[in-house]
N, C-alpha and C positions, 0 to 999 in steps of 0.2 A: 366360651365350653371350654371346661375341663377335659381332656381326655384321659379315659381311664386303659390303662396298660394291661394287655392279657399277659399271659405267661410266656407267648414266643415273642412278644416284643421287648418284656423285660431280659429274655435272653439274650437277645440282639444289643443292647443296651449296656448290659454287663459286660460283654464280649468288648465292645468300645470302649467301655471303661477301663477295664483290666490293661488293654492295651496301652491307652492313655496314659494310667498310672506308671506302667512301666517305664515308657517313654520320658516321664518326668521325673524318673531317679536317674534315669541316663543322664540327662540335661544337667544334672549338679557336677559332673567333669567338664562340662562345653563352658559353663559361665566363669570364665577367668580374666583380668585382666587382657586390654587390648584385642578381645572378640568384640564385633561388632554385634548390634542387635539384627541386621539380615543373616549375619552368620547362623546365629540361634535359628533362626528360621529356616535357612536352607536345611539347615540339620533335621529339625520336626518335620520339615516336609519331605525328607529322603525316610525318614521314620514310619512317617504316615504309611507312606507308599509301601513300605517293607511290609507292615503287616496288614495291608489290606483295607486300610482304611481312606473315607473320602472327605476331605477337610470339608467343613460347614461355614468358615469365615470367607474361602477363597472365591471371589466372585460376590459375596454377599455385599450389596449395593453399591457394587464397583470396588470392594476392599481386593487388595491382589496380595495376599499374603494368608499363611496357614497358621498364623499366630499373631497374637499380641503380646508386645512386649514392652513393659514399661519402666522406666526407671526412676528411681527416689521422688520426686515431688509428680512425677506423672502416675496416674490413679490408675487408668485401666485405658485399653482401648488404643496405646503407644503401636506406633507404624514402624516395624523393621526398615534400619537404614544401614547404610553401607557407612554414613558417616559417623554414626552415632557409636563410639567405643566405649567399652564400660572400663572403668578404672576401680581399683580394690577400695573396697568399701561401699561400694553402689549399693543399694537395693533395688533386687530387680525382681517385677513380677512377671509371668509367662502364664498366658490363656491361652487355653486349644479347646477348640470342638470339633468332632468330627464322627462319622457316622460309619458303621459297620454292616451291611444288608440291609441298608435303609432306616436306619435308626443309630440316634445320635447319643452321646455322651460329651459331659463338657467341665472342665476341671482349671481350677488356676493354683498358682503355688508360689510362695516369694523363695528368695536367693540371694545370698550373701556372696559378694564378688570378693574373695581373700576371706580375710578376719572380719567379722561384724565390728562396726565403728564403737568407740566408747561413746555411746550416747544412749537415747532411748528406743534405738532403733530395733534390738532384740525383743524389748519390752511389747513393743508395738506390732511386731511379727506374731509374739505369743498371744497377744490379746485379739487380734485377728482371729487367729486358730483356735483359741478356746470361744470364740464368741461364735463360730462356725459348728463348734460340736454342741454349744447349748440349743441352739436354734436347729439341729438335726436331731437333737433328743426330743423337743418339742412337736415334731412328726409322728402325731400317735393317733390312730384312728378316734374318731369323736372332738379331738382337738379343733379350734380354728385357726384358718391360716396366718391370722396377725400371731398368735400364740408364737409362732416361729419369730416374726419380725421385733417382738417386745423381748423377747429372750436376748437378739441379738444387742438391740440397742442399751438393755441394762445390763449385761456383759461390758461391751466397749465401754459406756459411760462410766461405769463404777471405776474403770481404770482411769479416767480422766483424759480419754481419747475421742474424738469424733467421728460420728457418724455420715457418712456421704448421702443426702439426698436425692441427688436427682438421678441415680442410678439404681437398680434394682436386680435381683436374682428373676428368675422364671420359671415357667412349666419347660418340659422338654421332653420329644420323642422323634417324629419324624422329621420334624423343622426343629432348627437350634431354639426357637424362640416359640414356646406357646403359653397359652393361658394356663396359673394365672399370672398377674405380676406381684413379685415377692419381695417388699419393701423390706428394710433392713432397720425399722423403727417403726413404732408406733404402739396403739393400746392393745393389749390380749384379749381375746375373745370376740373379733370379728371376723368378717369375711367367710368363706365356704368352708363346710365341717370336711375334716381330712377323713377320704376313704383308701382303699386298698383300692393299687393299683395306680396311686397318682404317682407321677414321677416330675422330681423339683431338679435344677439345678440354684442350690443355696450360695449364695458368694457376697459374704459382707466386703466392703470397703471402706476401709476407718483410716484417720488422717492424726499424726500426733500435735495438727492445731485445730485451725478452724474447719468444717466441713463445706465450707464454699468454693466450688470447683468451678474451671470454664473450658471449653473448647479450642485447641488452638488452630492457626492457620492451615493446617492440613484436616482439617474437618472430623478428626477421629479423636487425636489424644488427649486425653483429659487431664487436667494437671489441678494441686490447689492452687487458689487463689494467693494464699498467702506462704505460699512456696514450700508448705510443711512436708515433712515425711509423711507417705501413703503405703499402705500394704492393701492387699487383696487377695483372698484364698476362695475358692471353691470346690464345690463336690457335687455330682450327679446321684440322688436318693431317693428309690422307689420305696412307696409305704405298702408294708407286707404285713399278712394277719400279726406277724413277732415283732410289727415295730420297722422303724426305718432301718433301710439294706443301703449302704453306701458302696455305690457301685465304681465309684473312682479312687480306692484304695486298696492295696494290694493285700 
């Protein structure tokens, strides 16, 4: 069941989203060669505490961290580690979900360590962002859920990149994961009709090669089978009478 959010709930989610967006901007200065992914997570934990946010991932099915930090061919759910040091040219995806006064916001951004490498990494990240924007643009009253999915897929594949099939976006509110599941591929015109008050975490996960992935031995980290580079971006969006309102952008 899709939970319709009232103005009070949306206000709390908007506050959570604003704080997360501010944190994600500050993270840019922390993403440096030699920094470990655990150090990034420690910084994020400190920022959440400072802003009165409660991590939605720490303790979730036994997960121990405030963020997921995925590097290069890691798509999503990368577990922060003191053993994993960033190197110049790495593509880092940071995903954070946290609540403010009981309501969540969820977002993910891509970062390059130092200068972006001279390959298609920049194009991949740009394609992910463009597909997210096009998916969000389909979040209109009267549209169907898969209009979002189809727009993302068409945008990504038109640029020659792959769309992950095994993971998806989701509804969000009091809980990090609510109905509905929001695939990043599919035919338009299917699924529930979109209504004012629906809140979604829309998150394209794309690759420079095949969309096939696997989960590593840690039980969390998702990597591409062909070792191709992956990008992941995410925003929390609420549908208003005037269209989609993105809560996780300043």
